[in-house]
matplotlib code that plots the C-alpha trace (Angstrom):
import matplotlib.pyplot as plt

x = [20.2, 19.1, 19.9, 19.3, 17.2, 19.8, 22.3, 20.1, 20.7, 17.9, 17.7, 19.1, 21.1, 22.6, 23.1, 24.7, 24.6, 26.0, 25.7, 29.4, 30.2, 27.0, 26.3, 22.6, 22.0, 23.7, 21.4, 18.4, 19.4, 19.7, 16.3, 14.8, 16.4, 14.5, 11.3, 12.4, 13.8, 17.4, 19.6, 23.0, 24.9, 25.2, 22.5, 23.3, 21.1, 21.3, 19.0, 18.4, 16.6, 15.2, 14.3, 11.2, 10.4, 8.5, 8.3, 10.9, 10.9, 12.9, 13.9, 16.0, 17.1, 17.8, 19.9, 20.3, 19.8, 17.3, 17.3, 13.9, 12.1, 10.6, 6.8, 6.7, 9.5, 10.4, 14.1, 16.0, 17.5, 18.9, 16.9, 18.5, 16.3, 16.5, 13.8, 13.3, 11.0, 9.7, 7.9, 7.1, 8.1, 6.0, 7.4, 4.8, 5.3, 3.4, 0.0, 1.0, 0.8, -2.9, -4.0, -1.9, -3.3, -6.8, -6.4, -5.4, -7.7, -8.9, -6.6, -3.5, -4.4, -3.5, 0.0, 2.8, 3.6, 5.4, 5.2, 7.9, 8.2, 11.2, 14.5, 15.6, 14.6, 15.1, 15.9, 15.8, 12.0, 11.8, 14.4, 12.9, 9.5, 11.0, 12.8, 9.6, 7.7, 10.3, 9.9, 7.8, 4.6, 5.6, 9.1, 9.9, 13.4, 13.2, 10.5, 10.5, 10.3, 8.1, 7.4, 6.8, 4.7, 1.3, 1.3, 4.8, 6.3, 9.5, 11.1, 10.0, 13.0, 15.2, 13.3, 9.9, 8.9, 7.0, 3.6, 0.6, -0.7, -3.8, -6.7, -9.2, -12.9, -14.2, -17.6, -18.5, -17.9, -21.6, -22.4, -20.0, -21.8, -25.2, -23.9, -22.5, -25.8, -27.8, -25.7]
y = [-65.6, -64.9, -61.8, -61.6, -58.7, -57.9, -57.2, -54.6, -51.0, -48.5, -46.6, -47.7, -51.0, -51.7, -55.3, -56.4, -60.0, -61.7, -65.2, -65.3, -64.9, -66.0, -69.7, -69.2, -67.2, -69.9, -72.5, -70.3, -70.2, -74.0, -74.4, -72.0, -74.0, -77.1, -75.0, -74.2, -70.7, -70.6, -67.9, -68.5, -65.5, -63.8, -62.4, -59.1, -57.7, -54.4, -54.0, -51.4, -52.4, -49.6, -50.5, -48.7, -50.7, -52.9, -53.0, -52.8, -51.4, -53.1, -51.5, -53.3, -53.9, -57.1, -57.5, -60.8, -62.4, -65.1, -67.6, -67.9, -69.0, -66.3, -66.2, -65.6, -67.5, -70.0, -69.3, -69.3, -65.9, -64.1, -61.3, -58.8, -58.1, -55.1, -55.1, -52.8, -53.6, -52.1, -53.9, -53.7, -56.4, -56.8, -58.7, -60.9, -61.7, -64.3, -64.0, -65.7, -64.7, -65.5, -63.4, -60.5, -60.8, -60.9, -57.7, -55.7, -53.0, -53.3, -50.4, -52.1, -55.3, -53.6, -52.8, -55.2, -56.5, -59.7, -61.2, -62.9, -64.6, -65.2, -63.4, -63.2, -62.1, -64.6, -62.8, -66.1, -66.3, -62.6, -62.6, -65.7, -64.1, -60.9, -62.9, -64.6, -61.4, -59.7, -62.3, -61.2, -63.2, -63.5, -62.9, -61.7, -61.8, -58.5, -55.9, -56.6, -60.5, -61.8, -65.2, -68.4, -69.2, -70.5, -72.9, -74.5, -73.4, -71.8, -68.9, -65.7, -63.8, -65.9, -64.9, -65.4, -69.0, -68.8, -70.0, -68.2, -65.4, -66.6, -64.2, -65.4, -65.1, -61.8, -62.5, -58.8, -58.6, -59.1, -56.1, -53.9, -55.0, -54.1, -50.7, -50.0, -51.1, -48.6, -45.7]
z = [-11.4, -7.9, -6.0, -2.2, -0.9, 1.6, -1.2, -2.8, -1.8, -1.4, -4.7, -8.0, -8.5, -11.9, -13.3, -16.5, -17.8, -20.9, -22.1, -22.7, -19.0, -17.2, -17.1, -16.1, -19.3, -21.4, -19.7, -20.5, -24.2, -24.2, -22.6, -25.2, -28.0, -26.8, -27.3, -30.9, -30.2, -31.6, -30.2, -32.0, -30.6, -27.3, -25.1, -23.5, -20.7, -18.9, -15.9, -13.3, -10.2, -8.0, -4.4, -3.2, 0.0, 0.1, -3.7, -6.5, -10.0, -12.8, -16.0, -18.6, -22.1, -24.0, -27.1, -29.0, -32.4, -33.0, -35.9, -37.5, -40.6, -42.7, -42.7, -46.4, -48.1, -45.3, -45.5, -42.3, -41.3, -38.2, -36.8, -34.3, -31.3, -29.1, -26.5, -23.5, -20.6, -17.3, -14.6, -11.0, -8.5, -5.4, -2.4, -0.9, 2.8, 4.6, 2.9, -0.4, -4.0, -4.4, -1.5, -2.8, -6.3, -5.0, -3.0, -6.1, -7.5, -11.1, -12.0, -10.7, -12.5, -15.8, -14.6, -15.3, -11.8, -10.9, -7.4, -5.6, -2.2, 0.0, 0.6, -3.0, -6.5, -9.3, -12.6, -14.6, -15.1, -15.7, -18.4, -20.0, -20.1, -21.7, -24.3, -25.3, -25.3, -27.6, -30.3, -33.3, -34.0, -37.7, -38.8, -42.3, -43.6, -45.3, -46.1, -49.8, -49.5, -52.3, -50.6, -52.5, -55.5, -54.5, -57.4, -57.6, -54.3, -55.7, -54.0, -55.8, -54.3, -56.6, -59.7, -61.4, -61.6, -64.9, -63.5, -65.0, -62.8, -60.9, -60.9, -58.3, -59.2, -57.9, -56.2, -56.6, -60.3, -61.1, -58.9, -60.9, -64.1, -62.6, -61.5, -65.0, -66.6, -64.5, -65.6]

ax = plt.figure().add_subplot(projection="3d")
ax.plot(x, y, z, "-o")
ax.set_aspect("equal")
plt.show()
């Protein structure tokens, strides 16, 4: 979704997008599904773009559900995601992105700044990046998930599998014995 700079008023500008009504957001969800990120429901986005010539400040919130496999039991489940973000947008005129990035101080490199050229801001790559950043590294279906048995592979959430408990050899057991002998 591209917004022309001429359409943006000085001050705050509100934007709301939904995958039910915005085709570009549905296309984004389809593109993400090709990368293995399944978003079965709707994506809701609220953004507020503040114009501070020559730069812009974007504050937003994403809400959607992602279908993932649990990192413990490997069962597929839906996880609701609510993600907020804030970033600066710097308009680069004539010099190019590389020259603008090179002129930044070390302090400003730590800020979350995106650069854009031309007469419009494209929200598509920004929203895609924020969706990817909102995904957990390892998803767990519930906090008390017991995972799978290391021996037989059965789901321990369904019940105990009956495999004998495995007690790994403790490499420090000998040190405990030595300490007890000294006492």
